[in-house]
VEXTIVEX-510227 format. One record per residue (C-alpha): residue in one letter; x negated, y, z negated; residue number from 0; chain. Coordinates in Angstrom, 3 decimals. Example, Ala and Ser with C-alpha at 12.3 -4.5 7.8 and 13.67 -1.06 7.14 Angstrom:
// residues 2
residu_east_north_up_num_chaine
a_-12.300_-4.500_-7.800_0_A $
s_-13.670_-1.060_-7.140_1_A $
// end
This chain:
// residues 579
residu_east_north_up_num_chaine
m_25.128_-31.832_26.498_0_A $
g_28.366_-30.108_27.527_1_A $
q_29.328_-28.690_30.904_2_A $
n_27.910_-25.329_31.946_3_A $
i_30.774_-22.976_32.839_4_A $
v_28.456_-20.292_34.247_5_A $
r_28.546_-20.310_38.039_6_A $
n_25.253_-20.020_39.914_7_A $
p_23.267_-20.051_36.656_8_A $
d_19.849_-20.337_38.323_9_A $
f_20.514_-17.842_41.137_10_A $
g_20.006_-20.575_43.728_11_A $
e_22.857_-18.942_45.671_12_A $
g_21.448_-15.454_45.310_13_A $
l_23.645_-13.223_43.176_14_A $
r_26.884_-14.967_44.183_15_A $
y_29.444_-15.020_41.329_16_A $
w_27.473_-12.320_39.516_17_A $
k_28.901_-8.799_39.606_18_A $
q_26.752_-5.695_39.771_19_A $
c_28.052_-3.833_36.707_20_A $
g_25.524_-1.034_36.243_21_A $
t_24.597_2.167_38.029_22_A $
v_21.397_0.698_39.534_23_A $
a_21.256_-2.485_41.591_24_A $
v_19.895_-5.815_40.323_25_A $
h_17.911_-7.828_42.876_26_A $
l_17.102_-11.466_43.582_27_A $
s_13.499_-12.399_42.776_28_A $
n_11.226_-15.427_43.058_29_A $
v_8.700_-14.177_40.499_30_A $
h_7.707_-16.836_37.939_31_A $
p_11.078_-18.411_37.127_32_A $
p_10.756_-21.277_34.630_33_A $
g_12.837_-23.548_36.851_34_A $
g_14.109_-23.451_40.432_35_A $
l_13.071_-20.840_42.953_36_A $
h_14.828_-17.633_41.972_37_A $
s_15.689_-15.261_39.180_38_A $
a_17.571_-11.977_38.840_39_A $
f_15.441_-8.849_38.419_40_A $
a_16.520_-5.533_36.904_41_A $
g_14.442_-2.384_36.507_42_A $
t_10.967_-1.442_37.697_43_A $
k_7.567_-3.043_37.133_44_A $
a_5.741_0.291_37.197_45_A $
p_6.564_3.959_36.697_46_A $
p_8.849_5.715_37.347_47_A $
e_11.456_4.119_35.100_48_A $
l_14.917_3.367_36.461_49_A $
d_17.451_6.060_35.660_50_A $
g_20.596_4.399_34.328_51_A $
d_21.596_0.759_33.894_52_A $
a_20.654_-2.194_36.101_53_A $
a_23.122_-4.830_34.957_54_A $
i_24.832_-7.987_36.182_55_A $
c_27.965_-9.542_34.712_56_A $
q_29.958_-12.751_34.893_57_A $
t_33.362_-13.279_33.292_58_A $
v_34.203_-16.616_31.643_59_A $
t_36.644_-18.143_29.187_60_A $
v_34.688_-19.240_26.126_61_A $
p_35.202_-22.944_25.300_62_A $
a_35.391_-24.408_21.814_63_A $
r_32.067_-24.828_19.974_64_A $
a_30.395_-22.708_22.632_65_A $
q_26.721_-21.872_22.773_66_A $
l_24.885_-19.538_25.127_67_A $
e_21.279_-19.978_26.234_68_A $
f_19.105_-18.462_28.955_69_A $
y_15.571_-17.411_29.867_70_A $
v_14.349_-13.834_30.062_71_A $
n_11.084_-12.172_31.018_72_A $
q_10.956_-8.581_29.755_73_A $
q_8.480_-5.752_29.655_74_A $
t_8.414_-2.027_28.971_75_A $
n_5.930_0.626_27.877_76_A $
d_8.709_2.894_26.616_77_A $
v_10.410_3.041_23.206_78_A $
i_13.898_1.835_22.423_79_A $
k_15.223_5.378_22.030_80_A $
y_14.933_5.805_25.810_81_A $
a_14.699_2.332_27.357_82_A $
w_15.858_-1.141_26.445_83_A $
q_16.864_-4.603_27.583_84_A $
s_20.164_-5.933_26.277_85_A $
a_22.590_-8.836_26.426_86_A $
q_26.212_-8.358_25.389_87_A $
l_29.614_-10.028_25.443_88_A $
v_32.317_-7.585_26.451_89_A $
a_36.129_-7.768_26.206_90_A $
p_38.373_-7.037_29.247_91_A $
n_39.092_-3.579_27.828_92_A $
g_35.370_-2.773_27.776_93_A $
k_34.886_-3.170_24.019_94_A $
v_31.580_-4.784_23.075_95_A $
l_32.337_-7.966_21.126_96_A $
k_28.767_-9.089_20.496_97_A $
t_25.344_-7.604_21.140_98_A $
l_23.005_-10.579_21.352_99_A $
y_19.972_-8.340_21.531_100_A $
r_19.039_-4.750_22.358_101_A $
v_15.269_-4.455_22.442_102_A $
a_12.335_-2.655_23.987_103_A $
a_10.436_-5.877_24.660_104_A $
f_6.915_-5.882_26.022_105_A $
g_5.934_-9.578_26.064_106_A $
g_5.701_-9.975_29.829_107_A $
d_6.281_-13.736_29.924_108_A $
w_9.283_-16.074_29.951_109_A $
q_11.097_-16.539_26.654_110_A $
f_13.916_-18.922_25.806_111_A $
e_16.889_-17.041_24.314_112_A $
g_19.366_-18.822_22.088_113_A $
p_21.237_-20.806_21.258_114_A $
y_23.778_-18.107_20.417_115_A $
g_26.872_-19.525_18.699_116_A $
l_30.121_-18.209_20.206_117_A $
r_32.635_-20.230_18.185_118_A $
d_34.364_-17.089_16.959_119_A $
l_35.187_-16.191_20.575_120_A $
a_36.635_-19.579_21.561_121_A $
g_39.535_-19.251_23.998_122_A $
r_38.830_-15.602_24.792_123_A $
r_38.133_-14.149_28.192_124_A $
v_34.781_-12.338_27.958_125_A $
t_32.177_-10.854_30.261_126_A $
l_28.518_-11.682_29.817_127_A $
k_26.529_-8.522_30.592_128_A $
l_22.738_-8.439_30.924_129_A $
d_21.242_-4.987_31.321_130_A $
a_17.997_-3.047_31.670_131_A $
h_18.376_0.625_30.774_132_A $
g_16.034_3.527_31.439_133_A $
n_16.103_7.315_31.498_134_A $
g_14.085_7.916_34.647_135_A $
d_10.840_8.936_32.953_136_A $
v_8.031_9.244_35.493_137_A $
h_5.417_7.791_33.124_138_A $
t_7.207_4.660_31.872_139_A $
y_8.981_1.556_33.127_140_A $
v_11.355_-1.165_31.914_141_A $
d_12.344_-4.475_33.467_142_A $
q_14.174_-7.731_32.757_143_A $
y_14.166_-11.021_34.671_144_A $
l_16.978_-13.541_34.027_145_A $
d_17.212_-17.236_34.840_146_A $
d_18.889_-20.541_33.880_147_A $
v_21.950_-19.167_32.098_148_A $
w_23.899_-21.855_30.239_149_A $
l_27.219_-21.472_28.389_150_A $
g_29.184_-24.485_27.242_151_A $
s_30.310_-26.637_24.342_152_A $
g_27.640_-28.166_22.115_153_A $
a_23.940_-27.988_22.823_154_A $
g_22.528_-26.823_26.120_155_A $
p_19.505_-28.161_27.978_156_A $
t_16.377_-28.652_25.896_157_A $
p_14.202_-25.563_26.363_158_A $
q_10.803_-25.974_27.920_159_A $
p_8.235_-25.707_25.130_160_A $
s_6.018_-22.638_25.126_161_A $
p_2.305_-23.395_25.228_162_A $
t_0.335_-22.609_22.100_163_A $
p_-1.133_-19.228_22.984_164_A $
s_-4.040_-17.161_21.909_165_A $
p_-3.425_-13.463_21.484_166_A $
i_-2.804_-11.832_24.867_167_A $
p_-6.128_-11.875_26.765_168_A $
g_-7.705_-8.448_26.970_169_A $
r_-5.132_-6.922_24.653_170_A $
t_-6.741_-7.374_21.243_171_A $
p_-9.539_-9.304_19.530_172_A $
i_-7.310_-9.756_16.452_173_A $
k_-6.333_-13.397_15.922_174_A $
h_-5.363_-13.382_12.231_175_A $
i_-3.042_-10.981_10.418_176_A $
i_-2.714_-11.223_6.631_177_A $
i_-0.046_-9.166_4.841_178_A $
v_-0.478_-8.817_1.070_179_A $
l_2.843_-7.553_-0.273_180_A $
q_2.820_-5.977_-3.734_181_A $
e_5.679_-4.281_-5.580_182_A $
n_7.156_-0.978_-6.679_183_A $
r_4.782_1.902_-5.957_184_A $
t_4.791_5.170_-4.032_185_A $
f_1.827_6.753_-2.318_186_A $
d_1.764_9.613_-4.840_187_A $
n_1.750_7.086_-7.668_188_A $
l_-1.146_4.958_-6.382_189_A $
f_-3.294_7.377_-4.363_190_A $
h_-2.954_10.663_-6.244_191_A $
g_-6.143_12.605_-5.586_192_A $
y_-7.420_10.457_-2.716_193_A $
p_-9.726_12.642_-0.573_194_A $
g_-8.142_13.839_2.651_195_A $
a_-4.726_12.394_1.838_196_A $
n_-1.394_14.172_1.457_197_A $
y_-0.605_13.935_-2.244_198_A $
a_1.150_16.185_-4.742_199_A $
k_-0.154_17.763_-7.924_200_A $
t_3.229_19.192_-8.829_201_A $
g_6.799_18.069_-8.325_202_A $
y_10.135_19.690_-9.036_203_A $
n_13.104_18.665_-11.156_204_A $
h_16.766_18.978_-10.245_205_A $
k_16.865_22.504_-11.685_206_A $
g_14.079_23.612_-9.375_207_A $
k_11.457_23.845_-12.123_208_A $
a_7.915_22.662_-11.501_209_A $
v_6.763_19.430_-13.162_210_A $
q_3.033_18.790_-13.391_211_A $
l_2.171_15.229_-12.373_212_A $
f_0.291_13.345_-15.069_213_A $
e_-1.754_10.174_-15.458_214_A $
l_-0.624_6.870_-16.994_215_A $
p_-2.010_3.333_-16.927_216_A $
l_-1.098_1.389_-13.821_217_A $
m_0.821_-1.111_-15.921_218_A $
t_3.475_0.223_-18.304_219_A $
p_5.734_-1.710_-20.719_220_A $
w_8.807_-0.092_-19.144_221_A $
d_10.196_-0.218_-15.609_222_A $
p_11.830_2.717_-13.794_223_A $
s_15.247_1.913_-12.395_224_A $
h_15.212_1.780_-8.616_225_A $
d_18.403_0.507_-7.031_226_A $
y_20.192_2.323_-4.201_227_A $
k_22.028_4.693_-6.562_228_A $
d_18.690_5.740_-8.079_229_A $
w_17.271_6.440_-4.640_230_A $
v_20.194_8.722_-3.819_231_A $
v_19.776_10.605_-7.120_232_A $
e_16.049_11.111_-6.606_233_A $
y_16.423_12.110_-2.957_234_A $
n_19.078_14.638_-4.018_235_A $
g_20.301_15.491_-0.557_236_A $
g_16.763_15.854_0.773_237_A $
k_15.528_18.216_-1.959_238_A $
m_13.293_15.440_-3.405_239_A $
n_13.830_16.820_-6.915_240_A $
g_16.069_14.363_-8.731_241_A $
f_13.294_12.301_-10.261_242_A $
d_13.792_13.837_-13.708_243_A $
l_17.236_12.183_-13.714_244_A $
e_15.599_8.768_-13.347_245_A $
s_16.462_6.171_-15.997_246_A $
i_14.638_3.141_-17.385_247_A $
d_15.679_-0.280_-16.105_248_A $
y_14.174_-2.064_-19.113_249_A $
g_11.462_-1.558_-21.719_250_A $
t_10.797_1.238_-24.191_251_A $
g_8.364_4.069_-24.858_252_A $
a_8.566_5.938_-21.547_253_A $
p_7.499_9.611_-21.857_254_A $
k_9.539_12.542_-20.617_255_A $
d_9.537_12.882_-16.828_256_A $
f_7.896_9.459_-16.579_257_A $
a_8.699_9.151_-12.859_258_A $
y_6.281_12.044_-12.158_259_A $
s_3.273_10.064_-13.359_260_A $
y_0.502_8.517_-11.272_261_A $
a_-1.751_5.529_-11.893_262_A $
r_-4.981_5.994_-13.821_263_A $
r_-7.877_6.318_-11.390_264_A $
a_-9.967_3.598_-13.054_265_A $
d_-7.078_1.135_-12.800_266_A $
v_-6.699_1.522_-9.030_267_A $
k_-10.384_1.793_-8.132_268_A $
a_-10.239_-1.495_-6.226_269_A $
y_-7.419_-0.163_-4.031_270_A $
w_-9.363_3.010_-3.333_271_A $
d_-12.450_0.941_-2.469_272_A $
l_-10.419_-1.087_0.017_273_A $
a_-9.013_2.126_1.477_274_A $
r_-12.530_3.530_1.975_275_A $
e_-13.590_0.319_3.671_276_A $
g_-10.709_0.515_6.093_277_A $
v_-7.736_2.794_6.657_278_A $
v_-5.258_4.289_4.219_279_A $
g_-1.932_5.569_5.521_280_A $
d_-0.377_8.555_3.751_281_A $
a_2.741_8.669_5.930_282_A $
t_3.959_5.097_5.560_283_A $
f_7.550_4.560_4.500_284_A $
a_9.544_1.614_3.206_285_A $
d_12.246_0.610_5.674_286_A $
h_14.974_0.623_3.013_287_A $
r_16.195_2.439_-0.103_288_A $
s_16.614_-0.198_-2.749_289_A $
q_14.981_-3.118_-4.563_290_A $
s_12.730_-6.099_-3.951_291_A $
y_15.332_-8.363_-2.341_292_A $
a_15.725_-6.087_0.662_293_A $
g_12.024_-5.289_0.302_294_A $
h_11.109_-8.877_1.145_295_A $
l_13.608_-9.247_4.000_296_A $
y_12.406_-6.232_5.976_297_A $
p_8.786_-7.500_6.228_298_A $
i_10.017_-10.682_7.933_299_A $
a_13.060_-9.436_9.870_300_A $
g_13.030_-5.645_9.971_301_A $
t_16.463_-5.627_8.387_302_A $
s_18.555_-6.887_5.464_303_A $
g_21.684_-7.331_7.546_304_A $
p_24.195_-7.719_8.937_305_A $
i_25.615_-9.581_5.970_306_A $
d_27.881_-11.566_8.332_307_A $
a_29.234_-11.433_11.890_308_A $
a_32.371_-9.582_10.809_309_A $
d_30.383_-6.770_9.177_310_A $
p_27.643_-5.751_11.627_311_A $
d_26.945_-2.437_9.870_312_A $
w_26.797_-3.846_6.333_313_A $
y_23.360_-4.666_4.896_314_A $
a_22.184_-6.186_1.630_315_A $
a_21.228_-3.325_-0.677_316_A $
d_20.635_-4.084_-4.359_317_A $
n_19.271_-7.362_-5.695_318_A $
p_21.740_-10.253_-5.971_319_A $
e_22.974_-11.642_-9.290_320_A $
y_23.774_-15.220_-10.373_321_A $
g_21.536_-16.581_-7.600_322_A $
s_19.008_-15.205_-5.156_323_A $
s_18.735_-17.275_-1.961_324_A $
c_20.292_-20.016_0.153_325_A $
a_19.220_-22.465_-2.550_326_A $
d_21.461_-20.814_-5.139_327_A $
e_23.695_-18.190_-3.587_328_A $
g_24.186_-15.016_-5.567_329_A $
f_26.097_-11.824_-4.893_330_A $
g_24.887_-8.262_-4.578_331_A $
v_25.944_-4.782_-3.536_332_A $
a_26.103_-4.257_0.225_333_A $
i_25.990_-0.930_2.041_334_A $
d_27.571_0.257_5.272_335_A $
i_24.550_1.892_6.848_336_A $
r_26.769_4.102_9.022_337_A $
t_28.975_5.534_6.259_338_A $
g_27.116_4.881_2.992_339_A $
a_30.040_2.922_1.531_340_A $
t_29.037_0.351_-1.105_341_A $
n_32.384_-1.291_-1.853_342_A $
k_31.502_-4.712_-0.442_343_A $
s_29.273_-7.481_-1.685_344_A $
y_27.060_-9.944_0.136_345_A $
k_26.058_-13.550_-0.459_346_A $
s_22.314_-14.145_-0.625_347_A $
c_22.126_-16.401_2.432_348_A $
f_21.992_-15.010_5.969_349_A $
d_21.166_-16.269_9.439_350_A $
f_19.612_-13.369_11.323_351_A $
k_16.484_-13.716_13.425_352_A $
t_13.037_-13.264_11.884_353_A $
i_9.530_-12.644_13.168_354_A $
g_8.824_-16.227_12.060_355_A $
d_11.316_-17.443_14.669_356_A $
l_9.528_-15.502_17.400_357_A $
l_6.145_-16.799_16.276_358_A $
t_7.405_-20.380_16.155_359_A $
k_8.981_-20.092_19.607_360_A $
r_5.682_-18.885_21.022_361_A $
g_3.691_-21.562_19.201_362_A $
v_1.892_-19.160_16.869_363_A $
s_1.202_-20.529_13.378_364_A $
w_2.422_-18.706_10.270_365_A $
r_2.762_-19.207_6.528_366_A $
y_4.492_-17.391_3.698_367_A $
y_2.443_-17.967_0.521_368_A $
v_4.518_-17.552_-2.628_369_A $
d_4.349_-18.712_-6.238_370_A $
s_6.202_-21.955_-6.983_371_A $
a_8.499_-20.298_-9.495_372_A $
d_9.513_-17.695_-6.881_373_A $
k_9.789_-19.949_-3.830_374_A $
e_13.586_-19.725_-3.885_375_A $
g_13.785_-16.301_-5.544_376_A $
v_14.254_-12.660_-4.561_377_A $
v_10.672_-12.236_-3.287_378_A $
s_10.820_-15.262_-1.006_379_A $
g_12.419_-13.666_2.038_380_A $
y_12.657_-16.805_4.156_381_A $
a_14.575_-18.576_1.365_382_A $
s_17.540_-16.347_2.250_383_A $
i_17.493_-17.241_5.964_384_A $
l_19.652_-20.344_6.362_385_A $
h_18.176_-21.764_9.563_386_A $
v_14.684_-21.464_8.051_387_A $
f_15.601_-22.775_4.622_388_A $
d_17.495_-25.758_6.065_389_A $
g_15.148_-26.340_8.988_390_A $
s_11.655_-27.387_9.942_391_A $
q_10.227_-23.884_9.496_392_A $
w_10.684_-24.163_5.732_393_A $
a_7.415_-26.129_5.752_394_A $
n_5.725_-22.787_6.499_395_A $
v_6.800_-21.427_3.104_396_A $
v_3.955_-22.654_0.922_397_A $
s_3.426_-22.815_-2.838_398_A $
p_1.475_-22.047_-4.888_399_A $
e_0.422_-18.709_-3.477_400_A $
t_-3.209_-19.569_-4.215_401_A $
t_-3.046_-22.102_-1.358_402_A $
i_-4.291_-19.289_0.843_403_A $
f_-7.736_-19.660_-0.760_404_A $
s_-8.019_-23.347_0.103_405_A $
d_-6.651_-22.681_3.600_406_A $
v_-9.363_-20.067_4.147_407_A $
q_-12.033_-22.388_2.750_408_A $
n_-10.828_-25.424_4.736_409_A $
g_-10.498_-23.576_8.033_410_A $
s_-6.699_-23.871_8.200_411_A $
l_-5.601_-20.247_7.827_412_A $
p_-2.613_-19.615_10.125_413_A $
a_-2.465_-16.789_12.627_414_A $
v_-0.015_-14.766_10.488_415_A $
s_0.222_-14.890_6.689_416_A $
w_2.381_-13.194_4.091_417_A $
v_0.900_-13.352_0.583_418_A $
i_3.202_-12.821_-2.410_419_A $
g_1.546_-12.836_-5.823_420_A $
t_3.061_-13.857_-9.126_421_A $
y_5.136_-11.360_-11.053_422_A $
a_2.232_-10.646_-13.408_423_A $
n_-0.116_-9.952_-10.496_424_A $
s_2.346_-7.898_-8.431_425_A $
d_1.792_-4.373_-9.883_426_A $
h_5.477_-4.446_-10.923_427_A $
p_5.858_-2.188_-13.992_428_A $
g_7.484_-3.300_-17.225_429_A $
q_5.033_-6.015_-18.271_430_A $
d_2.592_-6.673_-21.085_431_A $
v_-0.243_-7.701_-18.744_432_A $
p_-3.475_-5.806_-18.054_433_A $
s_-3.441_-3.108_-15.378_434_A $
s_-6.307_-4.976_-13.716_435_A $
n_-4.125_-7.941_-12.742_436_A $
g_-2.772_-6.590_-9.476_437_A $
p_-6.006_-5.042_-8.169_438_A $
k_-7.917_-8.182_-9.150_439_A $
w_-5.439_-10.424_-7.321_440_A $
v_-5.343_-8.290_-4.180_441_A $
s_-9.131_-7.901_-4.077_442_A $
s_-9.519_-11.664_-4.405_443_A $
v_-7.404_-12.215_-1.287_444_A $
f_-9.290_-9.566_0.692_445_A $
n_-12.651_-10.893_-0.490_446_A $
a_-11.761_-14.488_0.366_447_A $
v_-10.907_-13.582_3.955_448_A $
g_-13.681_-11.004_4.243_449_A $
k_-16.390_-13.476_3.239_450_A $
s_-15.056_-16.252_5.483_451_A $
q_-15.279_-17.274_9.122_452_A $
y_-11.963_-15.484_9.663_453_A $
w_-13.259_-11.981_8.997_454_A $
k_-14.489_-11.514_12.566_455_A $
d_-10.961_-11.467_14.028_456_A $
s_-8.706_-10.512_11.106_457_A $
a_-6.628_-7.547_10.059_458_A $
i_-5.716_-7.582_6.344_459_A $
i_-2.859_-5.321_5.302_460_A $
l_-1.888_-4.215_1.792_461_A $
t_1.496_-2.614_1.295_462_A $
y_4.449_-2.503_-1.116_463_A $
d_8.053_-3.698_-1.008_464_A $
d_9.695_-0.529_-2.375_465_A $
w_9.004_2.724_-4.192_466_A $
g_9.850_1.413_-7.671_467_A $
g_11.486_4.615_-8.948_468_A $
w_8.240_6.656_-8.945_469_A $
y_7.906_10.205_-7.667_470_A $
d_6.862_10.987_-4.120_471_A $
h_6.974_14.434_-2.598_472_A $
v_7.332_13.654_1.124_473_A $
k_10.876_13.724_2.456_474_A $
p_11.575_10.785_4.796_475_A $
v_13.459_11.165_8.042_476_A $
t_16.941_9.665_8.055_477_A $
f_18.054_6.976_10.514_478_A $
d_21.185_6.043_8.584_479_A $
y_22.410_5.794_4.985_480_A $
f_19.950_3.019_4.087_481_A $
e_16.886_3.496_6.278_482_A $
p_14.131_4.444_5.649_483_A $
g_13.006_4.861_2.042_484_A $
f_10.271_6.862_0.317_485_A $
r_6.553_6.621_1.050_486_A $
i_4.684_3.506_-0.012_487_A $
p_0.941_2.717_0.072_488_A $
l_-0.667_1.189_3.157_489_A $
v_-4.255_-0.069_3.464_490_A $
i_-5.648_-1.874_6.514_491_A $
v_-9.079_-3.535_6.443_492_A $
s_-10.553_-5.154_9.549_493_A $
p_-13.785_-5.349_11.546_494_A $
y_-11.920_-3.068_13.951_495_A $
a_-10.494_-0.619_11.411_496_A $
r_-11.547_3.016_11.651_497_A $
r_-13.529_2.875_8.436_498_A $
g_-12.791_5.743_6.033_499_A $
y_-9.903_7.049_8.143_500_A $
v_-6.786_8.556_6.558_501_A $
s_-3.856_7.978_8.887_502_A $
h_-1.372_10.841_8.870_503_A $
e_0.716_9.135_11.553_504_A $
t_4.151_7.878_10.549_505_A $
h_4.255_4.145_9.893_506_A $
y_6.944_1.865_8.510_507_A $
i_7.124_-1.731_7.332_508_A $
g_8.469_-2.286_10.846_509_A $
s_5.028_-1.238_12.115_510_A $
i_3.659_-4.510_10.722_511_A $
l_6.225_-6.441_12.761_512_A $
h_5.443_-4.390_15.871_513_A $
f_1.724_-5.021_15.318_514_A $
i_2.365_-8.777_15.121_515_A $
e_4.543_-8.659_18.242_516_A $
h_1.947_-6.728_20.202_517_A $
t_-0.901_-8.973_19.085_518_A $
y_0.824_-12.209_20.076_519_A $
g_2.888_-11.030_23.026_520_A $
l_6.256_-11.481_21.341_521_A $
r_9.471_-9.782_22.302_522_A $
s_10.877_-7.216_19.892_523_A $
l_13.263_-8.206_17.128_524_A $
g_15.177_-5.048_17.948_525_A $
t_15.334_-3.991_14.303_526_A $
s_12.985_-1.649_12.435_527_A $
d_10.085_-2.850_14.609_528_A $
a_11.673_-1.233_17.668_529_A $
r_11.410_2.269_16.213_530_A $
s_8.018_1.764_14.559_531_A $
d_4.508_2.191_15.890_532_A $
r_1.888_-0.590_15.896_533_A $
f_-1.019_1.061_14.015_534_A $
a_-2.683_2.151_17.250_535_A $
d_-4.410_5.052_15.478_536_A $
c_-5.755_2.804_12.706_537_A $
l_-7.803_0.388_14.791_538_A $
d_-10.502_0.786_17.402_539_A $
l_-10.493_-2.537_19.218_540_A $
t_-13.483_-1.541_21.341_541_A $
q_-15.854_-0.687_18.488_542_A $
k_-18.675_-2.947_17.320_543_A $
p_-17.135_-5.200_14.633_544_A $
l_-17.864_-3.950_11.132_545_A $
p_-19.189_-6.161_8.301_546_A $
y_-17.031_-6.761_5.261_547_A $
i_-18.078_-5.096_2.007_548_A $
p_-16.823_-7.171_-0.966_549_A $
v_-14.763_-5.285_-3.519_550_A $
k_-16.032_-5.644_-7.068_551_A $
v_-13.545_-5.950_-9.901_552_A $
p_-14.284_-6.568_-13.594_553_A $
g_-13.731_-10.048_-14.967_554_A $
s_-13.259_-13.299_-13.126_555_A $
f_-10.455_-14.069_-10.720_556_A $
e_-9.825_-17.349_-12.525_557_A $
s_-8.777_-15.447_-15.653_558_A $
l_-5.517_-14.619_-13.893_559_A $
f_-4.458_-18.236_-14.207_560_A $
e_-6.073_-19.569_-17.399_561_A $
t_-3.561_-21.508_-19.463_562_A $
d_-4.920_-20.214_-22.762_563_A $
l_-4.024_-16.663_-21.745_564_A $
p_-0.245_-16.932_-21.304_565_A $
a_0.202_-13.206_-20.580_566_A $
y_-1.667_-13.718_-17.326_567_A $
g_0.562_-15.259_-14.705_568_A $
r_3.632_-14.814_-16.911_569_A $
h_6.990_-14.830_-15.129_570_A $
p_9.852_-12.621_-16.321_571_A $
q_12.126_-14.314_-18.798_572_A $
d_14.979_-12.517_-17.059_573_A $
p_14.719_-13.029_-13.259_574_A $
a_16.466_-9.684_-12.761_575_A $
q_13.285_-7.975_-13.969_576_A $
r_11.577_-8.852_-10.671_577_A $
d_13.324_-6.101_-8.786_578_A $
// end
């Protein structure tokens, strides 16, 4: 362990050596510090919210191989648009060199932050600034406690382990969250005609002429193209009428205006049955505007960037080529989310924080179930996170994906699960498999949990990684040039779901992350979760728990994997087809 260059790191000398650098004072506190007797407190514990910034700073010269670590205890009932907690490194001229986090955290207990690597700032004079910001709202509050700040060369003190928690007492009866992530569908494509939902019967082409939506089988032998350029064409400056300019990625036989089609009702009956049993969301949007690679990073991190420390506004956009993860690095088109520029590429191995990291830090179990052939591919999000792929958390990425059934049966289902089916069972167009594959696979997962001991405290979520090139009539709001994308399906089934409810509230993939954070008392990642809701309208946690109604699908589940039926469970001969 190296020497700590931070003076008065545990506030044993009050706020000596720390400068008040905000508009509102920071105070000394003795409330629940993890070590010693004191901590620094910024903000308010109850309404009204502070108006301005309560911040303290200390200026240091960063040593070689430096790492920064500290403890924080943060809480707010506001949203990040108006209130946040942040930690930054600032240059003498006031320029922000690094933002370690900027979140609207609501955990309310001590969390270990770090280690943050500062090697790129070695030798520089910098100011560490820790801030709680509010806008003075009379109904909200925001606070941040700080303690045991350590900055030095090499590793800092070993953090105190967090106890293995249950969900926050009194907050929610949910103890298991299962996310089934399918591929390449819009809401209009999958739930056309669903009673009470917002769906279109007619679209428009780029010339402003009406196009009647029409029915096709769920599975087609051709795949609509759906990279970032396609999204821009279809969006057409917000007119939502460029779908007739859509092209085919691969396959043949697509009819005219194929993007304006919707799935045959009989093929998606199982999805509609699940929706009736729980909640269907008709205002749920993908967090991004491209393909499956980004579509499997956002559900675990709320982002697909930054691609590196030197390019904080550049995110991974289209799928990589010549490799797809940290196991075999490929290259893909990156996008500057602030300008829309796409003249840089990324390597398919990053090191940003994930919801898995927050769960692990808090002692909450999780698993990412994925097919063996895809464990290091584009749909295995954690395979592109270096510290997970090269670390102990990689044991949480489990193959085959059917392991979830034995985990349910054996009583070893983790608190949080992501379930990624095989290509043939993913609903991804452009295959020669039956349309029943995807619904049969998804229903089997729901039925397994619903019939088990875990039903009583579970929330099972079905959603999709991207829009897949299909038509949708609802114009998304715009946060930047890459976020969010078009509408995607959302179904939530739980003993506490508002059965038969159609949610018209706006949700995002980030809502899943926020829901996980709220359930287990985690701090915010500060990415798409921070601007997303947490499905509060979809669940009634005070209602009498509902029984599960099994979904019936034709044929046996085992037929998806029989070796004498090679079309079932087939993987694409060209990995680029899983996009």
